[in-house]
N, CA and C atoms as a LAMMPS dump frame, in Angstrom:
ITEM: TIMESTEP
0
ITEM: NUMBER OF ATOMS
264
ITEM: BOX BOUNDS ff ff ff
-5.0000000000000000e+02 5.0000000000000000e+02
-5.0000000000000000e+02 5.0000000000000000e+02
-5.0000000000000000e+02 5.0000000000000000e+02
ITEM: ATOMS id mol type element x y z
1 1 1 N 5.871 -20.639 -12.06
2 1 2 C 6.1 -21.581 -13.378
3 1 3 C 8.03 -21.956 -12.938
4 2 1 N 8.23 -23.271 -12.392
5 2 2 C 9.624 -23.421 -12.164
6 2 3 C 10.573 -24.005 -13.389
7 3 1 N 11.654 -23.856 -13.201
8 3 2 C 12.607 -24.222 -13.963
9 3 3 C 13.64 -24.764 -13.776
10 4 1 N 14.515 -25.599 -13.672
11 4 2 C 15.493 -26.556 -13.326
12 4 3 C 16.831 -25.533 -12.719
13 5 1 N 16.928 -25.255 -11.679
14 5 2 C 18.098 -24.385 -11.514
15 5 3 C 17.338 -23.09 -11
16 6 1 N 16.026 -22.556 -10.893
17 6 2 C 15.626 -21.286 -10.931
18 6 3 C 14.845 -21.172 -9.74
19 7 1 N 14.425 -20.371 -9.32
20 7 2 C 13.516 -19.836 -8.341
21 7 3 C 12.654 -18.977 -8.632
22 8 1 N 12.201 -18.775 -10.159
23 8 2 C 11.381 -17.749 -10.81
24 8 3 C 10.308 -18.533 -10.694
25 9 1 N 9.221 -17.97 -9.808
26 9 2 C 8.011 -18.542 -10.087
27 9 3 C 6.755 -18.34 -10.719
28 10 1 N 7.222 -16.915 -11.197
29 10 2 C 6.048 -16.284 -12.066
30 10 3 C 6.382 -14.689 -11.784
31 11 1 N 7.203 -14.302 -13.273
32 11 2 C 7.641 -12.613 -12.956
33 11 3 C 6.149 -11.691 -13.201
34 12 1 N 5.794 -10.822 -12.493
35 12 2 C 4.968 -9.976 -13.084
36 12 3 C 5.02 -9.252 -14.34
37 13 1 N 3.858 -9.189 -15.321
38 13 2 C 4.059 -8.663 -16.511
39 13 3 C 4.703 -8.053 -17.017
40 14 1 N 4.537 -7.19 -16.454
41 14 2 C 5.083 -5.662 -16.787
42 14 3 C 6.859 -5.751 -16.629
43 15 1 N 7.075 -6.726 -16.144
44 15 2 C 8.76 -6.569 -15.758
45 15 3 C 9.394 -7.4 -17.343
46 16 1 N 8.752 -7.577 -17.918
47 16 2 C 9.366 -8.109 -19.277
48 16 3 C 8.594 -7.133 -20.465
49 17 1 N 8.078 -6.522 -20.222
50 17 2 C 7.339 -5.983 -21.651
51 17 3 C 7.398 -4.248 -21.507
52 18 1 N 7.827 -3.545 -20.61
53 18 2 C 8.407 -1.973 -20.779
54 18 3 C 6.968 -1.328 -20.281
55 19 1 N 5.574 -1.668 -20.192
56 19 2 C 4.719 -1.243 -19.732
57 19 3 C 4.636 -0.771 -18.482
58 20 1 N 4.372 0.514 -17.904
59 20 2 C 4.585 1.346 -17.024
60 20 3 C 3.598 0.55 -15.895
61 21 1 N 4.116 0.724 -14.884
62 21 2 C 3.428 -0.053 -13.819
63 21 3 C 2.349 0.676 -13.43
64 22 1 N 1.032 0.134 -13.305
65 22 2 C -0.021 1.26 -13.022
66 22 3 C 0.234 1.942 -11.336
67 23 1 N -0.063 2.925 -10.921
68 23 2 C 0.129 3.12 -9.669
69 23 3 C -1.416 3.984 -9.323
70 24 1 N -1.507 3.987 -7.691
71 24 2 C -2.407 4.688 -7.058
72 24 3 C -1.988 5.818 -6.058
73 25 1 N -3.196 6.562 -5.601
74 25 2 C -2.795 7.104 -4.54
75 25 3 C -3.53 6.944 -3.233
76 26 1 N -2.377 6.583 -2.042
77 26 2 C -3.11 5.838 -1.209
78 26 3 C -3.189 6.736 0.091
79 27 1 N -4.065 6.828 0.622
80 27 2 C -4.345 7.943 1.404
81 27 3 C -4.328 7.583 3.105
82 28 1 N -3.367 7.807 3.968
83 28 2 C -3.273 6.868 5.209
84 28 3 C -3.554 7.761 6.265
85 29 1 N -4.367 7.386 7.281
86 29 2 C -4.531 8.234 8.136
87 29 3 C -3.975 7.855 9.629
88 30 1 N -3.08 8.752 10.132
89 30 2 C -1.994 8.882 11.53
90 30 3 C -3.297 8.809 12.89
91 31 1 N -2.561 8.402 14.083
92 31 2 C -3.16 8.03 15.058
93 31 3 C -3.463 9.537 15.51
94 32 1 N -2.664 10.552 15.105
95 32 2 C -2.666 11.941 15.639
96 32 3 C -3.657 12.942 14.59
97 33 1 N -4.49 12.15 13.75
98 33 2 C -5.856 12.718 13.266
99 33 3 C -5.559 13.078 11.626
100 34 1 N -4.426 13.551 11.464
101 34 2 C -3.845 13.946 10.325
102 34 3 C -3.624 12.392 9.548
103 35 1 N -3.657 13.079 7.954
104 35 2 C -3.299 11.86 7.392
105 35 3 C -2.194 12.273 5.927
106 36 1 N -1.62 11.257 5.544
107 36 2 C -0.539 11.789 4.509
108 36 3 C -1.327 10.947 3.046
109 37 1 N -0.952 11.084 1.936
110 37 2 C -1.111 10.617 0.704
111 37 3 C 0.198 10.402 0.271
112 38 1 N 0.231 9.08 -0.305
113 38 2 C 1.753 8.529 -0.672
114 38 3 C 1.077 7.864 -2.418
115 39 1 N 2.04 7.916 -3.17
116 39 2 C 1.834 7.338 -4.69
117 39 3 C 2.305 5.946 -4.486
118 40 1 N 1.836 4.842 -4.788
119 40 2 C 2.094 3.72 -4.516
120 40 3 C 2.228 2.824 -5.913
121 41 1 N 3.138 1.738 -6.26
122 41 2 C 2.537 1.038 -7.866
123 41 3 C 1.526 -0.117 -7.247
124 42 1 N 0.716 -0.611 -8.166
125 42 2 C -0.302 -1.357 -7.547
126 42 3 C 0.407 -2.745 -7.32
127 43 1 N 1.454 -3.103 -7.851
128 43 2 C 2.066 -4.408 -7.391
129 43 3 C 3.176 -4.076 -6.039
130 44 1 N 2.978 -2.57 -5.807
131 44 2 C 4.183 -2.753 -4.612
132 44 3 C 3.497 -3.688 -3.511
133 45 1 N 4.696 -4.314 -2.449
134 45 2 C 4.068 -4.985 -1.701
135 45 3 C 3.917 -3.966 -0.173
136 46 1 N 3.155 -4.45 0.725
137 46 2 C 2.927 -3.864 2.008
138 46 3 C 3.799 -3.303 2.7
139 47 1 N 5.404 -4.07 2.491
140 47 2 C 6.312 -3.411 3.56
141 47 3 C 6.597 -2.085 2.436
142 48 1 N 6.7 -2.261 1.255
143 48 2 C 6.981 -1.034 0.064
144 48 3 C 6.635 0.437 0.713
145 49 1 N 4.932 0.064 0.8
146 49 2 C 3.882 0.764 1.083
147 49 3 C 4.537 1.847 2.365
148 50 1 N 4.514 0.942 3.408
149 50 2 C 4.769 1.488 4.636
150 50 3 C 5.989 2.137 4.613
151 51 1 N 7.546 1.79 3.825
152 51 2 C 8.373 2.431 3.844
153 51 3 C 8.014 3.992 2.857
154 52 1 N 7.27 3.638 2.32
155 52 2 C 6.85 5.057 1.646
156 52 3 C 6.194 5.947 2.668
157 53 1 N 5.325 5.413 3.322
158 53 2 C 4.445 6.26 4.303
159 53 3 C 5.509 6.897 5.324
160 54 1 N 6.408 6.162 5.722
161 54 2 C 7.47 6.558 7.218
162 54 3 C 8.608 7.345 6.053
163 55 1 N 8.728 7.62 5.02
164 55 2 C 9.69 8.498 4.524
165 55 3 C 9.053 9.954 4.52
166 56 1 N 7.863 9.49 3.702
167 56 2 C 6.842 10.717 3.647
168 56 3 C 6.757 11.486 5.303
169 57 1 N 6.577 10.751 6.428
170 57 2 C 6.405 11.472 7.453
171 57 3 C 7.534 11.678 8.094
172 58 1 N 8.961 11.727 7.025
173 58 2 C 10.212 11.918 8.098
174 58 3 C 10.832 10.923 9.25
175 59 1 N 10.268 9.93 8.976
176 59 2 C 10.413 8.816 10.118
177 59 3 C 11.823 8.283 10.031
178 60 1 N 12.841 8.35 10.652
179 60 2 C 13.731 7.731 10.642
180 60 3 C 13.871 6.083 10.114
181 61 1 N 14.48 5.646 9.241
182 61 2 C 14.458 4.611 8.521
183 61 3 C 14.636 3.321 9.482
184 62 1 N 15.319 3.323 10.375
185 62 2 C 15.403 2.21 11.725
186 62 3 C 14.024 2.352 12.394
187 63 1 N 13.478 3.06 12.213
188 63 2 C 12.089 3.127 13.314
189 63 3 C 10.834 2.248 12.461
190 64 1 N 11.217 2.202 11.281
191 64 2 C 10.275 1.713 10.258
192 64 3 C 9.006 0.534 10.718
193 65 1 N 9.766 -0.376 11.18
194 65 2 C 9.265 -1.651 11.318
195 65 3 C 8.805 -1.987 12.497
196 66 1 N 8.98 -0.684 13.617
197 66 2 C 8.143 -0.607 14.688
198 66 3 C 6.149 -0.151 14.491
199 67 1 N 6.495 0.066 13.306
200 67 2 C 4.956 0.307 12.784
201 67 3 C 4.012 -0.625 11.984
202 68 1 N 2.772 -0.603 11.595
203 68 2 C 2.12 -1.332 10.845
204 68 3 C 0.942 -0.534 10.175
205 69 1 N 0.552 -0.987 9.164
206 69 2 C -0.394 -0.451 8.579
207 69 3 C -1.93 -1.397 8.276
208 70 1 N -2.796 -0.41 8.892
209 70 2 C -4.2 -1.262 8.91
210 70 3 C -4.997 -0.896 8.086
211 71 1 N -5.453 -2.008 7.483
212 71 2 C -6.288 -1.508 5.911
213 71 3 C -7.929 -1.867 6.358
214 72 1 N -8.818 -0.511 5.946
215 72 2 C -9.925 -0.558 5.824
216 72 3 C -10.79 -0.226 4.639
217 73 1 N -12.036 -0.9 4.832
218 73 2 C -12.686 -1.055 3.693
219 73 3 C -13.676 -0.4 3.821
220 74 1 N -14.287 1.025 2.855
221 74 2 C -15.472 1.444 3.073
222 74 3 C -16.353 0.905 2.739
223 75 1 N -17.642 0.524 3.657
224 75 2 C -18.976 -0.09 3.274
225 75 3 C -20.371 0.301 3.431
226 76 1 N -21.191 0.242 2.51
227 76 2 C -22.349 0.646 2.578
228 76 3 C -23.095 -0.013 3.749
229 77 1 N -23.906 1.01 4.656
230 77 2 C -24.709 0.273 5.596
231 77 3 C -25.915 -0.075 5.347
232 78 1 N -26.247 -1.177 5.276
233 78 2 C -27.399 -1.881 4.668
234 78 3 C -28.768 -1.483 5.339
235 79 1 N -28.439 -0.487 6.132
236 79 2 C -30.221 -0.159 6.864
237 79 3 C -30.333 1.025 6.307
238 80 1 N -28.962 2.128 6.161
239 80 2 C -29.123 3.388 5.868
240 80 3 C -28.684 3.882 4.647
241 81 1 N -28.091 3.177 3.884
242 81 2 C -27.136 3.579 2.789
243 81 3 C -26.407 3.979 3.184
244 82 1 N -25.905 4.822 4.13
245 82 2 C -24.898 5.439 4.588
246 82 3 C -23.559 4.935 4.34
247 83 1 N -22.545 5.563 3.666
248 83 2 C -21.048 4.51 3.729
249 83 3 C -20.509 5.263 4.952
250 84 1 N -19.333 4.512 5.559
251 84 2 C -18.291 4.727 6.816
252 84 3 C -17.204 5.095 5.904
253 85 1 N -16.856 6.374 6.158
254 85 2 C -15.586 6.962 5.684
255 85 3 C -14.449 7.083 6.581
256 86 1 N -14.693 5.927 7.325
257 86 2 C -13.256 5.802 8.29
258 86 3 C -13.255 7.075 9.378
259 87 1 N -11.957 6.918 9.717
260 87 2 C -11.613 8.508 10.734
261 87 3 C -11.911 9.235 10.495
262 88 1 N -12.506 9.893 11.535
263 88 2 C -12.705 11.307 11.514
264 88 3 C -14.229 11.77 11.462
């Protein structure tokens, strides 16, 4: 919603209601075969998730944006009914 002289386009509901933001654990698989789990807010942007992952693996903050996150969705194989469990 635009207001005169304002750049507010619509604030998330939790910002004005004191309702705690829902969170989730996200498991991130690294190129070396290991994984880390970080707790993120469901309203976190991808750059915030990336920063949390890099912090968890003790990566120096200035190198954070040399990396990226790739998302993978688990899907059921329509022929066998098996699910793809991702790397490993």
